[in-house]
MIDOSE-1310 file (N, C-alpha, C; in nm, 2 decimals, decimal comma, always signed):
residues 254
mpel	+7,44/+1,85/-13,60/+7,43/+1,75/-13,52/+7,41/+1,80/-13,40; +7,33/+1,74/-13,31/+7,29/+1,77/-13,19/+7,44/+1,77/-13,12; +7,46/+1,86/-13,00/+7,59/+1,86/-12,94/+7,55/+1,82/-12,76; +7,62/+1,85/-12,70/+7,58/+1,84/-12,52/+7,47/+1,91/-12,51
pdlq	+7,49/+2,00/-12,49/+7,39/+2,14/-12,47/+7,25/+2,09/-12,54; +7,24/+2,05/-12,65/+7,13/+2,01/-12,69/+7,06/+1,89/-12,62; +7,17/+1,77/-12,65/+7,10/+1,65/-12,58/+7,06/+1,67/-12,39; +7,11/+1,76/-12,35/+7,10/+1,78/-12,20/+6,94/+1,79/-12,19
vfsr	+6,90/+1,95/-12,29/+6,78/+2,00/-12,25/+6,68/+1,85/-12,31; +6,73/+1,74/-12,47/+6,63/+1,69/-12,47/+6,59/+1,58/-12,34; +6,73/+1,51/-12,28/+6,68/+1,46/-12,23/+6,61/+1,49/-12,07; +6,60/+1,61/-12,08/+6,52/+1,68/-11,91/+6,41/+1,69/-11,98
nlik	+6,35/+1,71/-12,10/+6,23/+1,72/-12,19/+6,18/+1,57/-12,20; +6,24/+1,49/-12,22/+6,16/+1,36/-12,23/+6,17/+1,26/-12,11; +6,21/+1,30/-12,00/+6,18/+1,21/-11,90/+6,09/+1,32/-11,82; +6,04/+1,44/-11,82/+5,94/+1,52/-11,80/+5,81/+1,44/-11,86
alkg	+5,84/+1,42/-11,97/+5,73/+1,38/-12,06/+5,65/+1,24/-12,06; +5,77/+1,14/-12,03/+5,75/+1,03/-12,04/+5,77/+0,92/-11,85; +5,85/+0,98/-11,80/+5,88/+0,91/-11,68/+5,78/+0,82/-11,61; +5,77/+0,71/-11,60/+5,71/+0,61/-11,53/+5,60/+0,56/-11,61
kkid	+5,64/+0,60/-11,77/+5,50/+0,50/-11,83/+5,61/+0,40/-11,91; +5,50/+0,28/-11,94/+5,52/+0,17/-11,96/+5,53/+0,15/-12,12; +5,64/+0,07/-12,18/+5,61/+0,04/-12,33/+5,53/-0,05/-12,37; +5,47/-0,01/-12,50/+5,34/-0,14/-12,51/+5,39/-0,19/-12,63
kivc	+5,50/-0,12/-12,69/+5,57/-0,22/-12,85/+5,64/-0,11/-12,89; +5,75/-0,19/-12,96/+5,86/-0,14/-13,00/+5,88/-0,21/-13,17; +5,87/-0,08/-13,24/+5,88/-0,10/-13,37/+6,05/-0,06/-13,42; +6,12/-0,14/-13,46/+6,22/-0,13/-13,50/+6,29/-0,11/-13,65
rskk	+6,34/-0,06/-13,71/+6,42/-0,09/-13,84/+6,52/-0,02/-13,90; +6,60/-0,01/-13,81/+6,75/+0,02/-13,81/+6,81/-0,12/-13,82; +6,91/-0,03/-13,94/+7,00/-0,17/-13,99/+7,11/-0,20/-13,83; +7,15/-0,10/-13,77/+7,27/-0,05/-13,68/+7,24/-0,12/-13,52
lnvp	+7,12/-0,18/-13,51/+7,06/-0,24/-13,39/+7,18/-0,33/-13,32; +7,22/-0,34/-13,25/+7,33/-0,40/-13,18/+7,27/-0,57/-13,15; +7,15/-0,59/-13,17/+7,10/-0,71/-13,14/+7,00/-0,72/-13,22; +6,93/-0,88/-13,24/+6,79/-0,91/-13,31/+6,70/-0,80/-13,27
vkdl	+6,59/-0,78/-13,34/+6,47/-0,73/-13,29/+6,41/-0,72/-13,20; +6,39/-0,88/-13,22/+6,31/-0,97/-13,11/+6,34/-0,91/-12,98; +6,48/-0,97/-12,95/+6,54/-0,93/-12,83/+6,54/-0,81/-12,79; +6,53/-0,71/-12,87/+6,52/-0,56/-12,83/+6,32/-0,54/-12,78
qdal	+6,25/-0,63/-12,86/+6,11/-0,61/-12,78/+6,11/-0,71/-12,68; +6,18/-0,80/-12,64/+6,13/-0,91/-12,54/+6,21/-0,84/-12,42; +6,32/-0,72/-12,43/+6,40/-0,66/-12,32/+6,30/-0,56/-12,29; +6,21/-0,47/-12,40/+6,19/-0,36/-12,32/+6,04/-0,34/-12,33
egak	+6,00/-0,43/-12,43/+5,80/-0,40/-12,41/+5,75/-0,44/-12,26; +5,72/-0,35/-12,16/+5,63/-0,40/-12,08/+5,73/-0,31/-11,93; +5,82/-0,26/-11,98/+5,90/-0,24/-11,89/+5,87/-0,04/-11,88; +5,88/+0,04/-11,75/+5,87/+0,13/-11,74/+6,02/+0,20/-11,77
ltkv	+5,94/+0,31/-11,80/+6,09/+0,40/-11,84/+6,14/+0,48/-11,67; +6,21/+0,52/-11,64/+6,29/+0,56/-11,51/+6,36/+0,68/-11,49; +6,48/+0,69/-11,60/+6,53/+0,80/-11,61/+6,58/+0,79/-11,80; +6,62/+0,93/-11,85/+6,68/+0,94/-11,97/+6,77/+1,05/-11,90
vrag	+6,89/+1,00/-11,97/+7,04/+1,07/-11,93/+7,12/+1,11/-12,08; +7,21/+1,21/-12,07/+7,27/+1,23/-12,18/+7,40/+1,14/-12,11; +7,45/+1,03/-12,26/+7,58/+1,02/-12,23/+7,67/+1,03/-12,34; +7,74/+1,14/-12,32/+7,83/+1,20/-12,45/+7,76/+1,26/-12,56
kelh	+7,72/+1,19/-12,65/+7,68/+1,20/-12,77/+7,54/+1,16/-12,78; +7,51/+1,05/-12,68/+7,38/+0,96/-12,69/+7,29/+0,99/-12,57; +7,15/+0,94/-12,63/+7,09/+0,98/-12,49/+7,06/+0,80/-12,44; +7,03/+0,79/-12,32/+7,01/+0,68/-12,27/+6,91/+0,64/-12,18
fsfd	+6,81/+0,56/-12,25/+6,66/+0,56/-12,18/+6,69/+0,41/-12,07; +6,69/+0,47/-11,96/+6,66/+0,36/-11,85/+6,53/+0,31/-11,78; +6,55/+0,17/-11,74/+6,38/+0,11/-11,73/+6,41/+0,05/-11,63; +6,29/+0,01/-11,54/+6,29/-0,05/-11,41/+6,31/-0,21/-11,41
nkhv	+6,35/-0,27/-11,55/+6,41/-0,39/-11,51/+6,54/-0,40/-11,57; +6,58/-0,28/-11,55/+6,77/-0,27/-11,57/+6,81/-0,26/-11,69; +6,73/-0,25/-11,80/+6,79/-0,24/-11,95/+6,78/-0,12/-11,96; +6,87/-0,07/-12,08/+6,93/+0,06/-12,12/+6,87/+0,07/-12,22
lglh	+6,84/+0,16/-12,31/+6,81/+0,16/-12,43/+6,93/+0,34/-12,51; +6,99/+0,30/-12,59/+7,10/+0,40/-12,62/+7,04/+0,47/-12,77; +7,04/+0,56/-12,75/+7,01/+0,61/-12,88/+7,09/+0,73/-12,93; +7,13/+0,69/-13,04/+7,27/+0,86/-13,09/+7,21/+0,85/-13,24
lmlh	+7,19/+1,00/-13,22/+7,09/+1,07/-13,28/+7,21/+1,10/-13,47; +7,33/+1,07/-13,43/+7,45/+1,08/-13,55/+7,37/+1,27/-13,59; +7,40/+1,25/-13,74/+7,40/+1,44/-13,81/+7,28/+1,45/-13,86; +7,17/+1,38/-13,86/+7,05/+1,42/-13,89/+6,93/+1,36/-13,81
gqlt	+6,94/+1,26/-13,73/+6,85/+1,20/-13,68/+6,74/+1,34/-13,59; +6,63/+1,27/-13,59/+6,52/+1,36/-13,52/+6,44/+1,28/-13,46; +6,42/+1,31/-13,33/+6,31/+1,28/-13,21/+6,17/+1,39/-13,23; +6,06/+1,30/-13,21/+5,89/+1,35/-13,22/+5,86/+1,24/-13,09
lske	+5,76/+1,35/-13,05/+5,67/+1,29/-12,96/+5,53/+1,31/-12,99; +5,44/+1,20/-13,07/+5,30/+1,23/-13,08/+5,22/+1,11/-13,09; +5,13/+1,09/-13,14/+5,00/+0,98/-13,10/+5,02/+0,89/-13,25; +5,11/+0,93/-13,34/+5,14/+0,85/-13,46/+5,30/+0,81/-13,45
eesk	+5,31/+0,68/-13,50/+5,39/+0,66/-13,54/+5,48/+0,73/-13,65; +5,60/+0,75/-13,68/+5,65/+0,85/-13,79/+5,66/+0,72/-13,88; +5,65/+0,72/-14,02/+5,65/+0,61/-14,10/+5,78/+0,67/-14,19; +5,80/+0,75/-14,23/+5,89/+0,79/-14,31/+6,04/+0,82/-14,24
slii	+6,16/+0,75/-14,25/+6,26/+0,74/-14,28/+6,27/+0,68/-14,11; +6,20/+0,59/-14,07/+6,21/+0,57/-13,93/+6,31/+0,44/-13,87; +6,39/+0,50/-13,76/+6,47/+0,39/-13,74/+6,40/+0,32/-13,60; +6,33/+0,38/-13,52/+6,31/+0,30/-13,43/+6,18/+0,39/-13,36
alkf	+6,07/+0,31/-13,32/+5,97/+0,39/-13,24/+5,91/+0,32/-13,13; +5,92/+0,39/-13,03/+5,87/+0,38/-12,91/+5,70/+0,38/-12,86; +5,62/+0,27/-12,82/+5,49/+0,33/-12,81/+5,46/+0,33/-12,66; +5,45/+0,43/-12,59/+5,38/+0,43/-12,47/+5,25/+0,39/-12,43
eddr	+5,25/+0,32/-12,28/+5,10/+0,29/-12,24/+4,99/+0,42/-12,25; +5,05/+0,56/-12,28/+4,94/+0,64/-12,31/+4,91/+0,65/-12,46; +4,96/+0,57/-12,51/+4,93/+0,63/-12,68/+5,02/+0,70/-12,75; +5,11/+0,74/-12,69/+5,20/+0,80/-12,75/+5,33/+0,74/-12,82
flsl	+5,39/+0,77/-12,89/+5,48/+0,73/-13,00/+5,61/+0,82/-12,99; +5,71/+0,76/-12,95/+5,85/+0,84/-12,92/+5,94/+0,75/-13,05; +5,95/+0,89/-13,16/+6,01/+0,83/-13,30/+6,12/+0,88/-13,32; +6,23/+0,80/-13,37/+6,35/+0,84/-13,40/+6,41/+0,81/-13,59
tdfd	+6,35/+0,91/-13,65/+6,41/+0,92/-13,81/+6,54/+0,98/-13,80; +6,55/+0,94/-13,92/+6,68/+0,99/-13,98/+6,69/+0,97/-14,17; +6,68/+1,05/-14,21/+6,67/+1,03/-14,39/+6,82/+0,97/-14,43; +6,94/+0,97/-14,38/+7,03/+0,93/-14,38/+7,07/+0,81/-14,32
glaa	+6,96/+0,71/-14,29/+6,96/+0,59/-14,19/+7,08/+0,60/-14,12; +7,15/+0,65/-14,03/+7,29/+0,65/-13,94/+7,24/+0,66/-13,78; +7,13/+0,72/-13,78/+7,11/+0,72/-13,66/+7,10/+0,59/-13,57; +7,14/+0,58/-13,48/+7,15/+0,41/-13,40/+7,15/+0,38/-13,25
ptld	+6,99/+0,31/-13,26/+6,97/+0,17/-13,10/+7,09/+0,14/-13,09; +7,07/+0,12/-12,94/+7,16/+0,01/-12,88/+7,12/-0,05/-12,76; +7,09/-0,18/-12,72/+7,04/-0,24/-12,63/+7,17/-0,24/-12,54; +7,15/-0,19/-12,41/+7,25/-0,20/-12,33/+7,37/-0,16/-12,35
pkan	+7,43/-0,03/-12,37/+7,51/+0,02/-12,43/+7,62/+0,00/-12,34; +7,76/-0,04/-12,38/+7,87/-0,08/-12,32/+7,91/+0,03/-12,20; +7,96/+0,04/-12,11/+8,03/+0,15/-12,04/+8,11/+0,19/-12,11; +8,12/+0,38/-12,05/+8,24/+0,41/-12,14/+8,35/+0,51/-12,04
nipd	+8,45/+0,48/-12,03/+8,54/+0,55/-11,93/+8,64/+0,68/-11,98; +8,56/+0,71/-12,11/+8,60/+0,90/-12,13/+8,54/+0,96/-12,09; +8,64/+1,05/-12,04/+8,54/+1,15/-11,92/+8,47/+1,26/-12,06; +8,32/+1,32/-11,97/+8,26/+1,38/-12,03/+8,29/+1,53/-12,02
alev	+8,26/+1,63/-12,13/+8,31/+1,70/-12,10/+8,30/+1,82/-12,01; +8,18/+1,80/-11,96/+8,14/+1,88/-11,82/+8,20/+1,85/-11,71; +8,26/+1,73/-11,70/+8,38/+1,67/-11,58/+8,52/+1,64/-11,58; +8,56/+1,69/-11,76/+8,68/+1,69/-11,78/+8,82/+1,80/-11,67
tagy	+8,91/+1,75/-11,64/+8,96/+1,83/-11,55/+9,10/+1,89/-11,67; +9,18/+1,98/-11,59/+9,28/+2,04/-11,69/+9,41/+1,97/-11,69; +9,40/+1,86/-11,59/+9,54/+1,76/-11,59/+9,51/+1,67/-11,67; +9,41/+1,62/-11,67/+9,40/+1,55/-11,81/+9,37/+1,58/-11,92
lgek	+9,32/+1,64/-11,98/+9,32/+1,78/-12,09/+9,46/+1,77/-12,12; +9,55/+1,84/-12,05/+9,68/+1,86/-12,07/+9,71/+1,76/-12,10; +9,76/+1,65/-12,01/+9,81/+1,53/-12,07/+9,77/+1,49/-12,21; +9,67/+1,51/-12,24/+9,61/+1,46/-12,38/+9,66/+1,53/-12,49
lskt	+9,63/+1,67/-12,45/+9,70/+1,78/-12,55/+9,87/+1,75/-12,59; +9,92/+1,71/-12,46/+10,06/+1,72/-12,52/+10,12/+1,61/-12,58; +10,04/+1,53/-12,61/+10,08/+1,41/-12,68/+10,06/+1,40/-12,83; +10,03/+1,51/-12,86/+10,02/+1,54/-13,00/+10,02/+1,66/-13,08
rtpv	+10,06/+1,67/-13,22/+10,07/+1,78/-13,26/+9,92/+1,82/-13,33; +9,82/+1,79/-13,36/+9,71/+1,76/-13,41/+9,67/+1,90/-13,33; +9,57/+1,96/-13,43/+9,50/+2,08/-13,40/+9,44/+2,12/-13,29; +9,42/+2,19/-13,16/+9,35/+2,17/-13,05/+9,16/+2,10/-13,10
ktvl	+9,12/+2,21/-13,22/+8,99/+2,17/-13,22/+9,03/+2,05/-13,24; +9,07/+1,96/-13,33/+9,01/+1,82/-13,39/+9,01/+1,73/-13,26; +9,11/+1,77/-13,16/+9,13/+1,71/-13,00/+9,03/+1,73/-12,90; +8,96/+1,81/-12,91/+8,83/+1,86/-12,85/+8,74/+1,77/-12,90
mdqk	+8,71/+1,77/-13,03/+8,60/+1,73/-13,10/+8,60/+1,55/-13,09; +8,72/+1,50/-13,04/+8,75/+1,38/-13,05/+8,70/+1,31/-12,95; +8,58/+1,21/-12,98/+8,49/+1,15/-12,86/+8,59/+1,05/-12,80; +8,73/+1,01/-12,84/+8,81/+0,93/-12,76/+8,86/+0,99/-12,66
vvrg	+8,88/+1,12/-12,65/+8,97/+1,19/-12,55/+8,84/+1,27/-12,49; +8,75/+1,32/-12,51/+8,65/+1,45/-12,45/+8,51/+1,34/-12,52; +8,39/+1,35/-12,42/+8,29/+1,32/-12,48/+8,18/+1,43/-12,50; +8,13/+1,45/-12,58/+8,00/+1,56/-12,58/+8,05/+1,68/-12,68
igna	+8,16/+1,70/-12,70/+8,17/+1,84/-12,77/+8,18/+1,83/-12,95; +8,13/+1,87/-13,02/+8,12/+1,87/-13,17/+8,18/+1,97/-13,23; +8,13/+2,01/-13,36/+8,19/+2,11/-13,45/+8,13/+2,27/-13,40; +8,03/+2,29/-13,38/+7,97/+2,40/-13,31/+8,04/+2,45/-13,20
yade	+8,03/+2,36/-13,11/+8,07/+2,40/-12,97/+8,21/+2,40/-12,98; +8,28/+2,34/-13,02/+8,44/+2,37/-13,02/+8,49/+2,47/-13,06; +8,47/+2,52/-13,13/+8,48/+2,69/-13,20/+8,39/+2,78/-13,12; +8,29/+2,76/-13,02/+8,26/+2,85/-12,89/+8,38/+2,83/-12,80
ilwd	+8,40/+2,72/-12,75/+8,50/+2,72/-12,67/+8,60/+2,78/-12,68; +8,64/+2,73/-12,78/+8,76/+2,79/-12,86/+8,81/+2,95/-12,87; +8,68/+3,03/-12,88/+8,69/+3,13/-12,87/+8,63/+3,23/-12,75; +8,58/+3,14/-12,67/+8,59/+3,21/-12,50/+8,71/+3,19/-12,44
arls	+8,79/+3,08/-12,47/+8,91/+3,06/-12,44/+9,06/+3,14/-12,50; +8,99/+3,21/-12,61/+9,08/+3,31/-12,68/+9,19/+3,26/-12,74; +9,18/+3,11/-12,76/+9,29/+3,00/-12,81/+9,26/+2,99/-12,97; +9,34/+2,97/-13,01/+9,33/+2,96/-13,20/+9,31/+2,83/-13,22
pfsa	+9,19/+2,78/-13,29/+9,13/+2,62/-13,32/+9,30/+2,56/-13,42; +9,36/+2,61/-13,45/+9,50/+2,56/-13,54/+9,59/+2,58/-13,44; +9,57/+2,57/-13,34/+9,71/+2,58/-13,23/+9,76/+2,42/-13,25; +9,87/+2,43/-13,24/+9,91/+2,24/-13,19/+9,96/+2,21/-13,08
snki	+9,84/+2,13/-13,05/+9,81/+2,10/-12,93/+9,93/+2,07/-12,81; +10,03/+2,01/-12,85/+10,16/+2,02/-12,75/+10,21/+2,12/-12,72; +10,18/+2,23/-12,81/+10,24/+2,35/-12,77/+10,18/+2,43/-12,69; +10,04/+2,43/-12,62/+9,95/+2,50/-12,57/+10,00/+2,52/-12,39
paek	+10,07/+2,63/-12,39/+10,09/+2,62/-12,22/+9,99/+2,59/-12,12; +10,04/+2,52/-11,98/+9,97/+2,46/-11,88/+9,85/+2,57/-11,85; +9,87/+2,73/-11,86/+9,76/+2,78/-11,79/+9,67/+2,82/-11,90; +9,69/+2,82/-12,02/+9,61/+2,81/-12,14/+9,54/+2,71/-12,15
vkql	+9,59/+2,62/-12,11/+9,53/+2,47/-12,04/+9,38/+2,50/-11,96; +9,42/+2,55/-11,86/+9,32/+2,57/-11,75/+9,21/+2,67/-11,81; +9,27/+2,75/-11,87/+9,17/+2,86/-11,93/+9,10/+2,77/-12,03; +9,14/+2,67/-12,09/+9,05/+2,59/-12,21/+8,94/+2,52/-12,17
tasi	+8,97/+2,45/-12,02/+8,90/+2,39/-11,94/+8,79/+2,46/-11,86; +8,81/+2,58/-11,81/+8,71/+2,64/-11,79/+8,61/+2,68/-11,86; +8,66/+2,70/-12,00/+8,56/+2,79/-12,11/+8,48/+2,63/-12,12; +8,49/+2,53/-12,16/+8,41/+2,42/-12,17/+8,33/+2,39/-12,09
kkvl	+8,33/+2,43/-11,96/+8,23/+2,43/-11,88/+8,15/+2,53/-11,87; +8,22/+2,62/-11,88/+8,13/+2,75/-11,89/+8,04/+2,79/-11,99; +8,10/+2,78/-12,11/+8,02/+2,76/-12,26/+7,92/+2,67/-12,27; +7,94/+2,54/-12,24/+7,82/+2,46/-12,27/+7,71/+2,48/-12,16
edae	+7,76/+2,49/-12,02/+7,63/+2,50/-11,93/+7,54/+2,64/-11,97; +7,64/+2,74/-12,02/+7,54/+2,87/-12,05/+7,44/+2,83/-12,19; +7,51/+2,75/-12,27/+7,45/+2,72/-12,40/+7,29/+2,63/-12,38; +7,28/+2,56/-12,25/+7,19/+2,45/-12,19/+7,10/+2,61/-12,15
kqil	+7,15/+2,65/-12,09/+7,04/+2,76/-12,01/+6,98/+2,82/-12,16; +7,05/+2,88/-12,25/+7,00/+2,93/-12,36/+6,92/+2,84/-12,42; +6,95/+2,76/-12,43/+6,81/+2,66/-12,56/+6,68/+2,63/-12,47; +6,73/+2,65/-12,34/+6,58/+2,64/-12,25/+6,53/+2,73/-12,22
karp	+6,59/+2,87/-12,23/+6,51/+2,97/-12,21/+6,43/+3,01/-12,36; +6,52/+2,96/-12,46/+6,43/+3,01/-12,59/+6,34/+2,86/-12,65; +6,39/+2,75/-12,61/+6,28/+2,65/-12,66/+6,26/+2,54/-12,56; +6,18/+2,61/-12,47/+6,19/+2,51/-12,32/+6,13/+2,36/-12,34
eiis	+6,04/+2,35/-12,46/+6,00/+2,18/-12,51/+6,08/+2,11/-12,57; +6,19/+2,12/-12,65/+6,26/+2,11/-12,74/+6,33/+1,98/-12,72; +6,29/+1,86/-12,80/+6,34/+1,73/-12,82/+6,40/+1,71/-12,92; +6,44/+1,79/-13,02/+6,50/+1,73/-13,14/+6,52/+1,92/-13,19
geyr	+6,68/+1,86/-13,27/+6,69/+2,00/-13,38/+6,81/+2,10/-13,31; +6,82/+2,19/-13,32/+6,92/+2,27/-13,29/+6,89/+2,43/-13,30; +6,92/+2,46/-13,16/+6,88/+2,62/-13,17/+7,03/+2,69/-13,10; +7,06/+2,76/-13,21/+7,20/+2,83/-13,19/+7,20/+2,99/-13,22
dfme	+7,11/+3,03/-13,23/+7,14/+3,19/-13,23/+7,20/+3,24/-13,18; +7,22/+3,20/-13,03/+7,29/+3,28/-12,92/+7,43/+3,28/-12,94; +7,51/+3,20/-13,06/+7,67/+3,13/-13,04/+7,68/+3,26/-13,09; +7,82/+3,28/-13,01/+7,91/+3,42/-13,06/+7,95/+3,43/-13,19
vhna	+8,06/+3,28/-13,24/+8,14/+3,28/-13,35/+8,11/+3,16/-13,47; +8,03/+3,05/-13,43/+7,98/+2,95/-13,49/+7,83/+2,99/-13,55; +7,84/+3,11/-13,62/+7,69/+3,13/-13,66/+7,69/+3,22/-13,79; +7,66/+3,13/-13,89/+7,68/+3,20/-14,06/+7,61/+3,29/-14,08
rkkk	+7,50/+3,39/-13,99/+7,48/+3,49/-14,01/+7,50/+3,59/-13,94; +7,64/+3,60/-13,91/+7,69/+3,67/-13,81/+7,82/+3,74/-13,87; +7,86/+3,84/-13,86/+8,00/+3,87/-13,95/+8,10/+3,90/-13,81; +8,04/+3,96/-13,69/+8,13/+4,00/-13,59/+8,09/+3,97/-13,46
tstg	+8,20/+3,96/-13,36/+8,17/+3,90/-13,22/+8,07/+4,01/-13,15; +8,04/+3,98/-13,05/+7,99/+4,08/-12,95/+8,11/+4,17/-12,90; +8,22/+4,20/-12,93/+8,32/+4,27/-12,91/+8,41/+4,27/-13,02; +8,29/+4,30/-13,12/+8,35/+4,38/-13,26/+8,43/+4,33/-13,35
veil	+8,48/+4,21/-13,30/+8,54/+4,15/-13,41/+8,55/+4,08/-13,53; +8,57/+4,12/-13,65/+8,53/+3,99/-13,76/+8,55/+3,87/-13,73; +8,42/+3,75/-13,79/+8,44/+3,64/-13,76/+8,49/+3,57/-13,90; +8,57/+3,50/-13,91/+8,67/+3,48/-13,99/+8,64/+3,30/-14,04
qkpi	+8,62/+3,26/-14,15/+8,59/+3,10/-14,15/+8,69/+3,03/-14,22; +8,77/+2,92/-14,19/+8,82/+2,84/-14,26/+8,86/+2,71/-14,22; +8,83/+2,60/-14,31/+8,81/+2,46/-14,24/+8,94/+2,41/-14,15; +8,89/+2,31/-14,10/+9,04/+2,18/-14,03/+8,95/+2,07/-14,02
asrk	+9,06/+1,99/-14,14/+9,01/+1,87/-14,14/+8,84/+1,84/-14,20; +8,86/+1,92/-14,31/+8,71/+1,93/-14,40/+8,59/+2,02/-14,29; +8,62/+2,04/-14,15/+8,56/+2,07/-14,07/+8,53/+2,23/-14,09; +8,42/+2,31/-14,10/+8,40/+2,44/-14,11/+8,43/+2,49/-13,96
tyyt	+8,52/+2,61/-13,98/+8,57/+2,66/-13,85/+8,54/+2,78/-13,85; +8,49/+2,84/-13,74/+8,45/+2,99/-13,71/+8,57/+3,03/-13,58; +8,62/+3,15/-13,63/+8,74/+3,20/-13,54/+8,76/+3,36/-13,57; +8,81/+3,41/-13,48/+8,84/+3,55/-13,45/+9,03/+3,55/-13,45
eeqe	+9,05/+3,68/-13,53/+9,18/+3,71/-13,50/+9,25/+3,72/-13,30; +9,11/+3,73/-13,25/+9,15/+3,78/-13,12/+9,22/+3,60/-13,07; +9,20/+3,51/-13,12/+9,23/+3,38/-13,03/+9,42/+3,36/-13,08; +9,45/+3,33/-12,94/+9,64/+3,34/-12,96/+9,63/+3,20/-13,06
ey	+9,75/+3,18/-13,13/+9,78/+3,07/-13,21/+9,95/+3,01/-13,14; +9,91/+2,91/-13,10/+10,08/+2,80/-13,04/+10,13/+2,73/-13,14
């Protein structure tokens, strides 16, 4: 599933390719759309794209008529930009005035478009503070990795980057959240921003035009092809709530 750094890069490249372009036609086959397809077409056909931003794990496309289209790619959603509308596993296709189609496909059918998604006051991972995070962690014994991935606590972090962040902070993913000391929470908060911002740079460097998929060859621990980290320590694997979790003995457990 694309996570925060992936979506940051997607949004950057999509607005570079499509800013100022008008939508001529929309085809939507999603069963998860929050409004009738006709309402979506009436709202967006003829509107010009002004902005694409990441909002948590979604992409939000803003238009000059104040409407917003949210796209959640879920686990297997794929975006393509081409001269032809994708037909197989199509969720939604936007035909722009330059005759290019932005298509979202998903063989699971779970990727979801939303017209004018509601505002969300859950803090983004890049903006979360140690005070906020410490307060949330103090209220539960749930493993810290599970809390980091909870989109009702912090938006944008998924399975892969939770492992990377916890390794960078040298904090065990199995730690009981309410046992983590304040200084370690500060370190964790710093690692969140550091790891996510560095990952965005790595993706842009390796895949500068990417608008879909995942590039994670640079990852330290969440990497099935690696046996040891750059520090020379063996990478271990054990599930947390059925989630594949990579970690090392360097990470302190509380």
